[in-house]
DSSP file (Angstrom, degrees, kcal/mol; ACC not computed):
  #  RESIDUE AA STRUCTURE BP1 BP2  ACC     N-H-->O    O-->H-N    N-H-->O    O-->H-N    TCO  KAPPA ALPHA  PHI   PSI    X-CA   Y-CA   Z-CA
    1    1 A M              0   0    0      0, 0.0     2,-0.4     0, 0.0     0, 0.0   0.000 360.0 360.0 360.0 126.7  198.2  141.3   89.6
    2    2 A T        -     0   0    0      2,-0.0     2,-0.5     0, 0.0     0, 0.0  -0.761 360.0-131.8-100.6 143.6  198.7  144.9   88.4
    3    3 A Q        -     0   0    0     -2,-0.4     2,-0.6     2,-0.0     0, 0.0  -0.782  15.2-143.0 -92.8 134.4  200.5  147.5   90.2
    4    4 A V        -     0   0    0     -2,-0.5     2,-0.6     2,-0.0    -2,-0.0  -0.860  11.6-145.9 -97.9 120.4  198.8  150.8   90.6
    5    5 A Q        -     0   0    0     -2,-0.6     2,-0.6     2,-0.0    -2,-0.0  -0.744  10.7-155.7 -87.2 125.9  201.2  153.7   90.3
    6    6 A T        -     0   0    0     -2,-0.6     2,-0.4     3,-0.0    -2,-0.0  -0.885  10.7-136.3-102.9 128.6  200.2  156.6   92.5
    7    7 A L        -     0   0    0     -2,-0.6     2,-0.7     1,-0.1    -2,-0.0  -0.676  23.2-120.8 -81.4 131.6  201.4  160.0   91.5
    8    8 A K        -     0   0    0     -2,-0.4     2,-0.3     1,-0.0    -1,-0.1  -0.623  33.9-163.7 -76.4 117.2  202.7  161.9   94.5
    9    9 A Q        -     0   0    0     -2,-0.7     3,-0.1     1,-0.0    -3,-0.0  -0.770  22.3-110.8-103.3 147.2  200.7  165.1   94.7
   10   10 A E        -     0   0    0     -2,-0.3    -1,-0.0     1,-0.1    36,-0.0  -0.492  43.0-103.7 -69.3 142.6  201.5  168.2   96.7
   11   11 A P        -     0   0    0      0, 0.0     2,-0.3     0, 0.0    -1,-0.1  -0.299  39.3-106.4 -63.4 154.1  199.3  168.7   99.7
   12   12 A R        -     0   0    0     18,-0.1     2,-0.6    -3,-0.1    -3,-0.0  -0.597  25.7-119.6 -83.5 143.3  196.6  171.4   99.4
   13   13 A I        +     0   0    0     -2,-0.3    17,-0.2     1,-0.1    16,-0.1  -0.730  37.4 167.7 -81.8 122.5  197.0  174.7  101.2
   14   14 A I        +     0   0    0     15,-2.9     2,-0.4    -2,-0.6    16,-0.2   0.425  55.0  62.0-116.1  -1.7  194.0  175.0  103.6
   15   15 A R  S    S-     0   0    0     14,-1.3     2,-0.1    12,-0.0    17,-0.0  -0.949  79.5-116.1-128.7 147.1  195.2  178.0  105.7
   16   16 A S        -     0   0    0     -2,-0.4    -2,-0.1     2,-0.1     0, 0.0  -0.458  19.4-130.9 -74.2 150.5  196.0  181.6  104.9
   17   17 A V  S >  S+     0   0    0     -2,-0.1     3,-2.5     2,-0.1     4,-0.3   0.831  80.5 102.7 -69.3 -32.5  199.6  182.8  105.5
   18   18 A E  T 3  S+     0   0    0      1,-0.3   147,-0.2     2,-0.1    -2,-0.1  -0.317  98.2   1.4 -58.5 124.4  198.3  185.8  107.4
   19   19 A G  T 3  S+     0   0    0    145,-1.6    -1,-0.3   144,-0.2   146,-0.2   0.619  91.6 127.5  74.9  13.4  198.7  185.2  111.1
   20   20 A S    <   +     0   0    0     -3,-2.5     7,-3.1   144,-0.3     2,-0.6   0.675  59.9  66.7 -77.6 -15.6  200.4  181.8  110.5
   21   21 A V  B     +A   26   0A   0    144,-1.5     2,-0.3    -4,-0.3     5,-0.2  -0.926  63.9 164.3-109.7 120.4  203.4  182.8  112.7
   22   22 A T        -     0   0    0      3,-2.5    46,-0.9    -2,-0.6    47,-0.3  -0.757  51.2-103.4-123.8 173.4  202.8  183.3  116.4
   23   23 A A  S    S+     0   0    0     -2,-0.3    46,-2.5     1,-0.2    47,-0.4   0.814 120.6  39.5 -66.2 -29.2  205.1  183.4  119.3
   24   24 A H  S    S-     0   0    0      1,-0.2     2,-0.3    45,-0.2    -1,-0.2   0.569 126.3  -9.1-101.3 -10.0  204.2  179.9  120.4
   25   25 A G        -     0   0    0     -3,-0.2    -3,-2.5    41,-0.1     2,-0.5  -0.974  53.8-119.2-175.8 162.1  203.9  178.1  117.1
   26   26 A I  E     -AB  21  35A   0      9,-3.0     9,-1.8    -2,-0.3     2,-0.4  -0.974  35.3-130.4-113.6 124.1  203.9  178.3  113.3
   27   27 A Y  E     - B   0  34A   0     -7,-3.1     2,-0.3    -2,-0.5   -12,-0.0  -0.595  17.5-126.1 -78.5 129.2  200.8  177.0  111.7
   28   28 A C     >  -     0   0    0      5,-2.2     4,-2.1    -2,-0.4     5,-0.2  -0.589  11.9-144.9 -70.7 130.1  201.3  174.5  108.9
   29   29 A L  T  4 S+     0   0    0     -2,-0.3   -15,-2.9     1,-0.2   -14,-1.3   0.632  95.3  54.2 -74.6 -12.2  199.5  175.7  105.9
   30   30 A F  T  4 S+     0   0    0    -17,-0.2    -1,-0.2   -16,-0.2   -18,-0.1   0.831 127.7  11.5 -89.7 -36.4  198.6  172.2  104.9
   31   31 A D  T  4 S-     0   0    0      2,-0.2    -2,-0.2    -3,-0.1    -1,-0.1   0.400  91.0-126.0-125.7   1.6  196.9  170.9  108.0
   32   32 A N     <  +     0   0    0     -4,-2.1    -3,-0.1     1,-0.2    -5,-0.1   0.780  61.4 140.2  60.7  30.0  196.4  174.1  110.1
   33   33 A Q        -     0   0    0     -5,-0.2    -5,-2.2    -7,-0.1     2,-0.2  -0.888  53.7-122.7-105.2 133.4  198.2  172.6  113.1
   34   34 A P  E     -B   27   0A   0      0, 0.0     2,-0.4     0, 0.0    -7,-0.2  -0.550  32.9-175.0 -75.1 138.6  200.6  174.8  115.2
   35   35 A R  E     -B   26   0A   0     -9,-1.8    -9,-3.0    -2,-0.2     3,-0.3  -0.982  30.2-151.7-132.6 143.8  204.1  173.4  115.4
   36   36 A V  S    S+     0   0    0     -2,-0.4    31,-2.9     1,-0.3     2,-0.6   0.892 102.4  28.3 -76.6 -42.8  207.1  174.6  117.4
   37   37 A M  B  > S+C   66   0B   0     29,-0.2     4,-1.3     1,-0.1     3,-0.4  -0.853  70.8 179.0-120.7  93.3  209.5  173.2  114.7
   38   38 A L  H  > S+     0   0    0     27,-1.9     4,-2.6    -2,-0.6     5,-0.2   0.839  75.7  63.8 -65.3 -35.3  207.7  173.2  111.4
   39   39 A A  H  > S+     0   0    0     26,-0.9     4,-2.2     1,-0.2    -1,-0.2   0.894 102.7  49.4 -58.8 -41.6  210.6  171.7  109.5
   40   40 A R  H  > S+     0   0    0     -3,-0.4     4,-2.5    25,-0.2    -1,-0.2   0.923 111.3  49.3 -63.2 -44.0  210.4  168.4  111.5
   41   41 A H  H  X>S+     0   0    0     -4,-1.3     4,-2.9     1,-0.2     5,-0.5   0.918 111.1  49.4 -61.4 -45.0  206.7  168.2  110.9
   42   42 A L  I  X>S+     0   0    0     -4,-2.6     4,-1.6     1,-0.2     6,-1.4   0.901 112.9  47.1 -63.1 -41.5  207.0  168.8  107.1
   43   43 A A  I  X5S+     0   0    0     -4,-2.2     4,-0.7     4,-0.3    -2,-0.2   0.917 117.8  41.6 -66.5 -43.1  209.8  166.2  106.8
   44   44 A A  I  <5S+     0   0    0     -4,-2.5    -2,-0.2    -5,-0.2    -3,-0.2   0.923 127.2  27.3 -72.6 -45.6  207.9  163.5  108.8
   45   45 A K  I  <5S+     0   0    0     -4,-2.9    -3,-0.2    -5,-0.2    -2,-0.2   0.849 137.3  20.0 -89.6 -36.3  204.4  164.0  107.5
   46   46 A Y  I  <<S-     0   0    0     -4,-1.6    -3,-0.2    -5,-0.5    -2,-0.1   0.414  89.8-126.7-117.1   0.0  204.9  165.3  103.9
   47   47 A D     << +     0   0    0     -4,-0.7     2,-0.4    -5,-0.5    -4,-0.3   0.938  64.5 141.1  51.3  50.9  208.5  164.3  103.2
   48   48 A M        -     0   0    0     -6,-1.4    -1,-0.2    -9,-0.2    -2,-0.2  -0.962  49.9-134.0-129.8 139.4  209.1  168.0  102.3
   49   49 A T     >  -     0   0    0     -2,-0.4     4,-2.3    -3,-0.1     5,-0.2  -0.498  30.6-112.1 -83.4 159.6  212.1  170.2  102.9
   50   50 A P  H  > S+     0   0    0      0, 0.0     4,-2.5     0, 0.0     5,-0.2   0.879 119.1  54.3 -58.4 -37.2  211.6  173.8  104.2
   51   51 A E  H  > S+     0   0    0      2,-0.2     4,-2.1     1,-0.2     5,-0.1   0.919 109.4  46.3 -63.2 -43.7  212.8  175.2  100.9
   52   52 A R  H  > S+     0   0    0      2,-0.2     4,-3.0     1,-0.2     5,-0.2   0.895 111.2  52.9 -66.0 -40.2  210.2  173.1   99.0
   53   53 A Y  H  X S+     0   0    0     -4,-2.3     4,-2.4     2,-0.2    -2,-0.2   0.932 110.0  47.6 -59.9 -47.4  207.4  174.2  101.5
   54   54 A R  H  X>S+     0   0    0     -4,-2.5     5,-2.7     1,-0.2     4,-0.8   0.899 113.8  48.5 -61.4 -39.7  208.3  177.8  100.9
   55   55 A E  H ><5S+     0   0    0     -4,-2.1     3,-0.6     3,-0.2    -2,-0.2   0.938 112.9  45.8 -65.5 -48.2  208.2  177.3   97.2
   56   56 A V  H 3<5S+     0   0    0     -4,-3.0    -2,-0.2     1,-0.2    -1,-0.2   0.875 119.5  41.1 -63.6 -38.7  204.9  175.4   97.1
   57   57 A C  H 3<5S-     0   0    0     -4,-2.4    -1,-0.2    -5,-0.2    -2,-0.2   0.491 109.1-120.3 -90.8  -3.5  203.2  178.0   99.4
   58   58 A G  T <<5 +     0   0    0     -4,-0.8    -3,-0.2    -3,-0.6    -4,-0.1   0.885  57.6 156.4  67.8  39.0  204.8  181.0   97.8
   59   59 A L      < -     0   0    0     -5,-2.7    -1,-0.2    -6,-0.2    -2,-0.0  -0.629  47.3 -98.5 -97.0 154.7  206.5  182.2  101.0
   60   60 A P    >   -     0   0    0      0, 0.0     3,-1.9     0, 0.0    -1,-0.1  -0.314  35.3-110.6 -67.8 157.2  209.6  184.4  101.3
   61   61 A A  T 3  S+     0   0    0      1,-0.3    -7,-0.1    -7,-0.0    -6,-0.1   0.778 116.7  54.6 -60.6 -28.0  213.0  182.7  101.8
   62   62 A E  T 3  S+     0   0    0      2,-0.0    -1,-0.3     3,-0.0    73,-0.1   0.328  72.2 133.8 -92.1  10.3  213.3  184.0  105.3
   63   63 A Y    <   -     0   0    0     -3,-1.9    -9,-0.1     1,-0.1    -4,-0.0  -0.420  62.9-113.0 -58.1 127.0  209.9  182.6  106.5
   64   64 A P        -     0   0    0      0, 0.0    -1,-0.1     0, 0.0     3,-0.1  -0.249  27.7-169.1 -71.1 152.0  210.7  181.0  109.8
   65   65 A M  S    S+     0   0    0      1,-0.1   -27,-1.9     2,-0.1   -26,-0.9   0.373  75.1  61.2-113.3  -3.2  210.6  177.2  110.5
   66   66 A V  B    S-C   37   0B   0    -29,-0.2   -29,-0.2   -28,-0.1   -30,-0.1  -0.988  95.5-101.4-127.6 136.2  210.9  177.5  114.3
   67   67 A A     >  -     0   0    0    -31,-2.9     4,-2.4    -2,-0.4     5,-0.2  -0.226  26.8-128.5 -56.6 140.5  208.4  179.3  116.6
   68   68 A L  H  > S+     0   0    0    -46,-0.9     4,-2.8     1,-0.2     5,-0.2   0.865 107.4  53.8 -61.5 -38.7  209.6  182.8  117.6
   69   69 A G  H  > S+     0   0    0    -46,-2.5     4,-2.1   -47,-0.3    -1,-0.2   0.888 109.5  48.0 -63.6 -39.4  209.0  182.1  121.3
   70   70 A Y  H  > S+     0   0    0    -47,-0.4     4,-2.5     2,-0.2    -2,-0.2   0.917 112.7  48.9 -66.7 -43.7  211.1  178.9  121.1
   71   71 A K  H  X S+     0   0    0     -4,-2.4     4,-2.9     1,-0.2    -2,-0.2   0.921 112.9  46.7 -62.8 -43.9  213.9  180.8  119.3
   72   72 A S  H  X S+     0   0    0     -4,-2.8     4,-2.7     2,-0.2    -1,-0.2   0.865 110.9  52.5 -69.1 -33.3  213.9  183.6  121.8
   73   73 A E  H  X S+     0   0    0     -4,-2.1     4,-2.2    -5,-0.2    -1,-0.2   0.939 113.7  43.2 -64.1 -45.5  213.9  181.2  124.7
   74   74 A K  H  X S+     0   0    0     -4,-2.5     4,-2.5     2,-0.2    -2,-0.2   0.904 114.5  50.3 -65.8 -41.1  216.9  179.4  123.3
   75   75 A A  H  X S+     0   0    0     -4,-2.9     4,-3.6     2,-0.2     5,-0.2   0.894 109.5  51.6 -63.6 -39.6  218.6  182.8  122.4
   76   76 A F  H  X S+     0   0    0     -4,-2.7     4,-2.8     2,-0.2    -1,-0.2   0.922 110.6  47.8 -63.1 -43.5  218.0  184.0  126.0
   77   77 A Q  H  X S+     0   0    0     -4,-2.2     4,-1.7     2,-0.2    -2,-0.2   0.910 115.0  46.4 -61.7 -41.6  219.6  180.8  127.4
   78   78 A H  H  X S+     0   0    0     -4,-2.5     4,-1.7     2,-0.2    -2,-0.2   0.937 113.9  47.2 -65.9 -47.0  222.5  181.3  125.0
   79   79 A D  H  X S+     0   0    0     -4,-3.6     4,-2.2     1,-0.2    -2,-0.2   0.880 109.2  54.7 -62.3 -38.6  222.8  185.0  125.8
   80   80 A S  H  < S+     0   0    0     -4,-2.8    -1,-0.2     1,-0.2    -2,-0.2   0.880 108.4  48.8 -63.5 -36.8  222.6  184.3  129.6
   81   81 A A  H  < S+     0   0    0     -4,-1.7    -1,-0.2     1,-0.2    -2,-0.2   0.840 113.7  47.2 -70.1 -32.0  225.5  181.8  129.2
   82   82 A L  H  < S+     0   0    0     -4,-1.7     2,-0.3    -5,-0.1    -2,-0.2   0.762  94.0  87.8 -81.6 -25.3  227.5  184.4  127.3
   83   83 A R     <  +     0   0    0     -4,-2.2     2,-0.3    -5,-0.2    10,-0.1  -0.561  57.6 171.5 -75.2 132.7  226.9  187.3  129.7
   84   84 A H        -     0   0    0     -2,-0.3     8,-1.2     8,-0.2     2,-0.3  -0.956  34.2 -98.4-139.6 161.5  229.4  187.4  132.4
   85   85 A Q  B     -D   91   0C   0     -2,-0.3     2,-0.1     6,-0.2     5,-0.0  -0.577  28.6-143.1 -83.2 137.0  230.2  189.8  135.2
   86   86 A R    >   -     0   0    0      4,-1.3     3,-1.5    -2,-0.3    -1,-0.0  -0.380  37.4 -98.6 -81.0 172.2  233.0  192.3  134.9
   87   87 A K  T 3  S+     0   0    0      1,-0.3    -1,-0.1    -2,-0.1    -2,-0.0   0.819 127.3  60.0 -61.8 -28.2  235.1  193.2  137.9
   88   88 A S  T 3  S-     0   0    0      2,-0.2    -1,-0.3     1,-0.1    -3,-0.0   0.640 115.3-118.5 -74.7 -12.6  232.8  196.3  138.2
   89   89 A G  S <  S+     0   0    0     -3,-1.5    -2,-0.1     1,-0.3    -1,-0.1   0.379  74.1 125.8  92.0  -4.3  229.8  194.0  138.6
   90   90 A K        -     0   0    0     -5,-0.0    -4,-1.3     1,-0.0    -1,-0.3  -0.733  62.3-119.4 -89.6 135.2  228.0  195.3  135.5
   91   91 A P  B     -D   85   0C   0      0, 0.0     2,-0.3     0, 0.0    -6,-0.2  -0.413  22.6-130.0 -71.5 148.4  227.0  192.7  132.9
   92   92 A R        -     0   0    0     -8,-1.2     2,-0.4    -2,-0.1    -8,-0.2  -0.758  15.1-125.7 -93.3 143.0  228.5  193.0  129.4
   93   93 A L        -     0   0    0     -2,-0.3     7,-2.0     7,-0.1     2,-0.4  -0.710  30.7-158.1 -81.0 139.7  226.2  192.8  126.3
   94   94 A S  E     -E   99   0D   0     -2,-0.4     2,-0.5     5,-0.2     5,-0.2  -0.934  15.2-157.6-122.9 146.9  227.4  190.2  124.0
   95   95 A I  E >  S-E   98   0D   0      3,-2.3     3,-1.6    -2,-0.4    48,-0.1  -0.957  81.1 -31.0-122.4 110.4  226.8  189.7  120.3
   96   96 A V  T 3  S-     0   0    0     -2,-0.5    -1,-0.1     1,-0.3     3,-0.1   0.894 128.4 -42.1  46.0  50.6  227.2  186.1  119.1
   97   97 A G  T 3  S+     0   0    0      1,-0.3     2,-0.3   -19,-0.0    -1,-0.3   0.455 118.7 104.9  85.6   1.0  229.8  185.4  121.8
   98   98 A K  E <  S-E   95   0D   0     -3,-1.6    -3,-2.3     1,-0.0    -1,-0.3  -0.787  78.6 -99.0-112.8 156.6  231.8  188.7  121.5
   99   99 A D  E     -E   94   0D   0     -2,-0.3     2,-0.4    -5,-0.2    -5,-0.2  -0.492  48.4-105.5 -68.6 144.5  231.8  191.7  123.7
  100  100 A F        +     0   0    0     -7,-2.0    -7,-0.1    -2,-0.2    -1,-0.1  -0.579  42.5 173.4 -77.4 127.3  229.6  194.5  122.3
  101  101 A N    >   -     0   0    0     -2,-0.4     3,-2.2     1,-0.1     4,-0.3  -0.925  23.1-155.5-134.6 109.1  231.4  197.3  120.7
  102  102 A P  G >  S+     0   0    0      0, 0.0     3,-1.6     0, 0.0    -1,-0.1   0.779  92.7  66.4 -56.4 -27.7  229.3  200.0  118.9
  103  103 A A  G 3  S+     0   0    0      1,-0.3    -3,-0.0    -3,-0.1     0, 0.0   0.734  92.8  61.9 -66.0 -20.9  232.2  200.9  116.7
  104  104 A D  G <  S+     0   0    0     -3,-2.2    -1,-0.3     2,-0.1    -4,-0.0   0.535  99.6  66.5 -80.8  -5.9  232.0  197.5  115.1
  105  105 A H  S <  S-     0   0    0     -3,-1.6    36,-0.0    -4,-0.3     0, 0.0  -0.843  90.1-100.9-120.2 153.0  228.5  198.1  113.8
  106  106 A P        -     0   0    0      0, 0.0    -1,-0.1     0, 0.0    -2,-0.1  -0.221  44.9 -97.6 -67.4 158.7  227.1  200.5  111.2
  107  107 A P        -     0   0    0      0, 0.0     2,-0.5     0, 0.0    -4,-0.0  -0.318  44.5 -93.3 -70.9 160.9  225.4  203.8  112.3
  108  108 A I        +     0   0    0      1,-0.1    17,-0.2    43,-0.1    16,-0.1  -0.663  44.6 177.6 -76.3 122.1  221.6  203.9  112.5
  109  109 A V        +     0   0    0     15,-2.4     2,-0.4    -2,-0.5    16,-0.2   0.484  57.0  52.8-107.5  -6.0  220.5  205.3  109.1
  110  110 A R  S    S-     0   0    0     14,-1.4     2,-0.2    12,-0.0    -1,-0.1  -0.977  78.0-118.9-135.2 145.7  216.7  205.2  109.5
  111  111 A S        -     0   0    0     -2,-0.4    -2,-0.0     2,-0.2    16,-0.0  -0.493  20.2-130.0 -76.7 149.3  214.3  206.6  112.1
  112  112 A A  S >  S+     0   0    0     -2,-0.2     3,-2.0    40,-0.1     2,-0.3   0.771  82.8 101.0 -69.8 -24.8  212.1  204.1  114.0
  113  113 A K  T 3  S+     0   0    0      1,-0.3    -2,-0.2     2,-0.1    59,-0.1  -0.461  98.7   3.1 -65.3 124.0  209.1  206.2  113.1
  114  114 A G  T 3  S+     0   0    0     57,-0.3    -1,-0.3    -2,-0.3    -2,-0.1   0.602  93.2 123.4  77.3  12.4  207.3  204.6  110.2
  115  115 A S    <   +     0   0    0     -3,-2.0     7,-3.4    56,-0.1     2,-0.5   0.565  60.3  68.2 -83.3  -7.2  209.6  201.6  110.1
  116  116 A V  B     +F  121   0E   0     55,-0.4    57,-0.6    -4,-0.3     2,-0.2  -0.958  59.7 165.9-115.5 122.8  206.8  199.1  110.6
  117  117 A T        -     0   0    0      3,-3.3    47,-0.2    -2,-0.5    54,-0.1  -0.674  52.9 -92.2-119.3 179.3  204.3  198.5  107.8
  118  118 A E  S    S+     0   0    0     -2,-0.2    46,-2.6     1,-0.2    47,-0.2   0.898 123.4  21.5 -60.0 -41.2  201.7  195.8  107.3
  119  119 A N  S    S+     0   0    0     44,-0.2     2,-0.3    45,-0.1    43,-0.2   0.620 124.4  41.7-104.8 -15.7  204.1  193.6  105.2
  120  120 A L        -     0   0    0     41,-0.1    -3,-3.3    11,-0.1     2,-0.4  -0.948  50.8-156.9-136.9 152.4  207.5  194.9  106.1
  121  121 A V  E     -FG 116 130E   0      9,-2.6     9,-1.7    -2,-0.3     2,-0.4  -0.997  29.7-135.9-123.2 124.4  209.7  196.0  109.1
  122  122 A Y  E     - G   0 129E   0     -7,-3.4     2,-0.3    -2,-0.4     7,-0.3  -0.646  13.3-124.5 -87.7 133.8  212.5  198.2  108.0
  123  123 A C     >  -     0   0    0      5,-2.7     4,-1.8    -2,-0.4     3,-0.2  -0.572  11.2-149.1 -72.4 131.8  216.0  197.6  109.5
  124  124 A L  T  4 S+     0   0    0     -2,-0.3   -15,-2.4     1,-0.2   -14,-1.4   0.635  92.5  58.6 -78.4 -13.4  217.3  200.8  111.1
  125  125 A L  T  4 S+     0   0    0    -17,-0.2    -1,-0.2   -16,-0.2    -2,-0.0   0.783 128.8   5.5 -88.1 -28.5  220.9  199.9  110.3
  126  126 A D  T  4 S-     0   0    0     -3,-0.2    -2,-0.2     2,-0.2     3,-0.1   0.416  91.8-120.8-133.6  -2.6  220.6  199.7  106.5
  127  127 A G     <  +     0   0    0     -4,-1.8     2,-0.3     1,-0.2    -3,-0.1   0.520  60.7 147.2  76.2   4.9  217.0  200.8  105.7
  128  128 A E        -     0   0    0     -6,-0.1    -5,-2.7    -5,-0.1     2,-0.4  -0.581  42.3-137.0 -79.9 133.4  216.2  197.5  104.1
  129  129 A G  E     +G  122   0E   0     -2,-0.3     2,-0.3    -7,-0.3    -7,-0.2  -0.743  32.1 161.5 -91.7 135.2  212.6  196.3  104.5
  130  130 A T  E     -G  121   0E   0     -9,-1.7    -9,-2.6    -2,-0.4    -2,-0.0  -0.987  45.8-130.0-149.2 153.7  211.9  192.7  105.2
  131  131 A A  S    S+     0   0    0     -2,-0.3    31,-3.1     1,-0.3    34,-0.1   0.764 108.9  38.5 -74.5 -24.7  209.1  190.5  106.6
  132  132 A F    >>  +     0   0    0     29,-0.2     4,-1.7     1,-0.1     3,-0.6  -0.690  66.7 170.2-128.0  77.7  211.5  188.9  109.1
  133  133 A P  H 3> S+     0   0    0      0, 0.0     4,-3.0     0, 0.0     5,-0.3   0.787  73.7  62.6 -64.6 -29.3  213.9  191.5  110.4
  134  134 A A  H 3> S+     0   0    0     26,-1.0     4,-1.9     1,-0.2     5,-0.2   0.918 107.4  44.7 -62.8 -40.9  215.4  189.4  113.2
  135  135 A T  H <> S+     0   0    0     -3,-0.6     4,-2.8    25,-0.3     5,-0.2   0.916 113.9  50.4 -66.3 -43.4  216.7  187.0  110.6
  136  136 A H  H  X S+     0   0    0     -4,-1.7     4,-2.8     1,-0.2     5,-0.4   0.930 111.1  47.8 -59.7 -48.3  217.9  189.9  108.4
  137  137 A V  H  X S+     0   0    0     -4,-3.0     4,-2.0     1,-0.2     6,-1.2   0.888 114.4  46.7 -63.2 -40.2  219.8  191.5  111.3
  138  138 A F  H  X S+     0   0    0     -4,-1.9     4,-1.5    -5,-0.3    -2,-0.2   0.941 116.7  42.4 -68.4 -46.3  221.4  188.3  112.4
  139  139 A K  H  < S+     0   0    0     -4,-2.8    -2,-0.2     1,-0.2    -1,-0.2   0.897 123.8  35.6 -68.5 -40.1  222.5  187.3  108.9
  140  140 A K  H  < S+     0   0    0     -4,-2.8    -3,-0.2    -5,-0.2    -2,-0.2   0.856 135.9  17.7 -84.8 -35.8  223.7  190.7  107.8
  141  141 A F  H  < S-     0   0    0     -4,-2.0    -3,-0.2    -5,-0.4    -2,-0.2   0.483  91.3-124.9-117.1  -5.6  225.2  192.1  111.0
  142  142 A G     <  +     0   0    0     -4,-1.5     2,-0.4    -5,-0.5    -4,-0.2   0.807  64.9 139.5  66.2  28.7  225.7  189.0  113.2
  143  143 A M        -     0   0    0     -6,-1.2    -1,-0.2    -9,-0.1    -2,-0.2  -0.899  52.2-127.9-113.5 131.6  223.6  190.6  115.9
  144  144 A G     >  -     0   0    0     -2,-0.4     4,-2.2   -50,-0.2     5,-0.2  -0.326  29.4-111.1 -69.0 159.4  221.0  189.0  118.0
  145  145 A W  H  > S+     0   0    0      1,-0.2     4,-2.6     2,-0.2     5,-0.2   0.901 116.7  50.8 -62.4 -43.4  217.5  190.5  118.2
  146  146 A A  H  > S+     0   0    0      1,-0.2     4,-2.1     2,-0.2    -1,-0.2   0.904 111.7  48.1 -62.7 -40.6  217.8  191.7  121.8
  147  147 A D  H  > S+     0   0    0      2,-0.2     4,-2.8     1,-0.2    -1,-0.2   0.881 110.3  52.3 -67.1 -37.8  221.2  193.3  121.1
  148  148 A Y  H  X S+     0   0    0     -4,-2.2     4,-2.5     2,-0.2     6,-0.2   0.929 109.8  48.7 -61.9 -46.1  219.7  195.0  118.0
  149  149 A L  H  X>S+     0   0    0     -4,-2.6     5,-2.6     1,-0.2     4,-0.8   0.920 114.6  45.4 -60.3 -44.1  216.8  196.5  120.0
  150  150 A H  H ><5S+     0   0    0     -4,-2.1     3,-0.6     3,-0.2    -2,-0.2   0.930 113.2  49.6 -64.9 -46.2  219.2  197.7  122.7
  151  151 A Y  H 3<5S+     0   0    0     -4,-2.8    -2,-0.2     1,-0.2    -1,-0.2   0.876 117.1  40.7 -61.4 -40.8  221.7  199.2  120.1
  152  152 A C  H 3<5S-     0   0    0     -4,-2.5    -1,-0.2    -5,-0.2    -2,-0.2   0.506 110.7-119.0 -88.6  -5.4  218.9  201.0  118.2
  153  153 A G  T <<5 +     0   0    0     -4,-0.8    -3,-0.2    -3,-0.6    -4,-0.1   0.839  60.5 152.3  71.7  33.4  217.1  202.1  121.4
  154  154 A L      < -     0   0    0     -5,-2.6    -1,-0.2    -6,-0.2    -2,-0.1  -0.644  50.1 -99.5 -95.4 153.0  213.9  200.2  120.5
  155  155 A P    >   -     0   0    0      0, 0.0     3,-1.8     0, 0.0    -1,-0.1  -0.325  32.4-113.3 -68.6 155.1  211.4  198.8  123.0
  156  156 A F  T 3  S+     0   0    0      1,-0.3    -7,-0.1    -7,-0.0    -6,-0.1   0.745 114.8  55.9 -62.0 -24.5  211.5  195.1  123.9
  157  157 A D  T 3  S+     0   0    0      2,-0.1    -1,-0.3     3,-0.0    11,-0.2   0.250  73.0 132.4 -95.4  14.3  208.2  194.5  122.2
  158  158 A Y  S <  S-     0   0    0     -3,-1.8     2,-0.1     1,-0.1    -9,-0.1  -0.437  71.0 -95.8 -61.3 136.4  209.2  195.9  118.8
  159  159 A P        -     0   0    0      0, 0.0    -1,-0.1     0, 0.0     8,-0.1  -0.336  32.0-170.4 -68.9 131.3  208.1  193.4  116.2
  160  160 A C  S    S+     0   0    0     -2,-0.1   -26,-1.0   -27,-0.1     2,-0.3   0.228  80.3  43.8 -96.9  11.3  210.6  190.9  115.0
  161  161 A I  S    S-     0   0    0    -29,-0.2   -29,-0.2   -28,-0.1     7,-0.2  -0.977  98.5 -96.7-153.2 142.4  208.2  189.8  112.3
  162  162 A A    > > -     0   0    0    -31,-3.1     5,-1.8    -2,-0.3     3,-1.3  -0.291  35.2-118.0 -62.2 144.6  205.9  191.8  110.0
  163  163 A P  G > 5S+     0   0    0      0, 0.0     3,-1.6     0, 0.0  -144,-0.2   0.826 111.2  64.3 -54.2 -35.4  202.3  192.2  111.2
  164  164 A Y  G 3 5S+     0   0    0    -46,-2.6  -145,-1.6     1,-0.3  -144,-0.3   0.862 105.1  45.9 -57.5 -35.7  201.0  190.4  108.1
  165  165 A Y  G < 5S-     0   0    0     -3,-1.3  -144,-1.5  -147,-0.2    -1,-0.3   0.376 140.3 -74.6 -90.9   3.6  202.8  187.2  109.2
  166  166 A G  T < 5S+     0   0    0     -3,-1.6  -143,-0.2    -4,-0.3    -2,-0.2   0.441  87.1 134.9 122.5   2.0  201.7  187.5  112.8
  167  167 A G      < -     0   0    0     -5,-1.8    -1,-0.2     1,-0.1     2,-0.1  -0.204  65.0 -74.9 -76.1 172.3  203.7  190.3  114.3
  168  168 A S        -     0   0    0     -7,-0.2     3,-0.4   -11,-0.2    -1,-0.1  -0.424  27.5-158.1 -70.3 137.1  202.4  193.1  116.5
  169  169 A R  S >  S+     0   0    0      1,-0.2     3,-1.6    -2,-0.1    -1,-0.1   0.408  71.1 100.3 -90.7   0.3  200.4  195.9  114.8
  170  170 A K  T 3  S+     0   0    0      1,-0.3    -1,-0.2    -7,-0.0   -12,-0.1   0.787  80.2  48.1 -57.1 -32.4  201.1  198.2  117.8
  171  171 A F  T 3  S+     0   0    0     -3,-0.4     2,-0.4   -54,-0.1   -55,-0.4   0.385  78.4 116.0 -98.0   3.7  204.0  200.0  116.0
  172  172 A I    <   -     0   0    0     -3,-1.6     2,-0.2   -57,-0.1   -55,-0.1  -0.617  68.3-125.2 -74.8 126.6  202.2  200.7  112.6
  173  173 A E        -     0   0    0    -57,-0.6     2,-0.2    -2,-0.4    -2,-0.1  -0.508  21.2-121.4 -72.5 136.1  201.9  204.5  112.3
  174  174 A A              0   0    0     -2,-0.2    -1,-0.1     1,-0.1     0, 0.0  -0.550 360.0 360.0 -76.1 141.9  198.3  205.8  111.7
  175  175 A D              0   0    0     -2,-0.2    -1,-0.1     0, 0.0    -2,-0.0   0.476 360.0 360.0 -74.6 360.0  197.8  207.7  108.4
């Protein structure tokens, strides 16, 4: 009896990256199925880490593995637990469990006008362009997305992901 050795091949990409991230799910590029937690799906079905998936698909390092809606729901629950009433009855804004103090954060260095392009959303605090600004703001400044929007005076529906990856095109300036 001979043993047949099977070479493990990477799955084929059958879906475009464009629009693969939505508020309710992230579409797997291998099977085109929406998932709330893509990392779990990749580990179970393809025995693949998120880093390997990003490498195979040519995705940026900050490409999300959890649906944005799920993350914001969890963040809202977390923020609600952190918000507490002052004696005056006004709620405090909190940033990762701390009271919000504008002096602890850098000044706004970029205008919101023109800060959203097809592939990038520019951070107003450091001017850096990234496809996933919510991740950038959290990692660099320790600030939740809702607190960033409030601090910068941006509307609640400002995109936390570049339009190419599924974010809103509403804020792209017309030429």
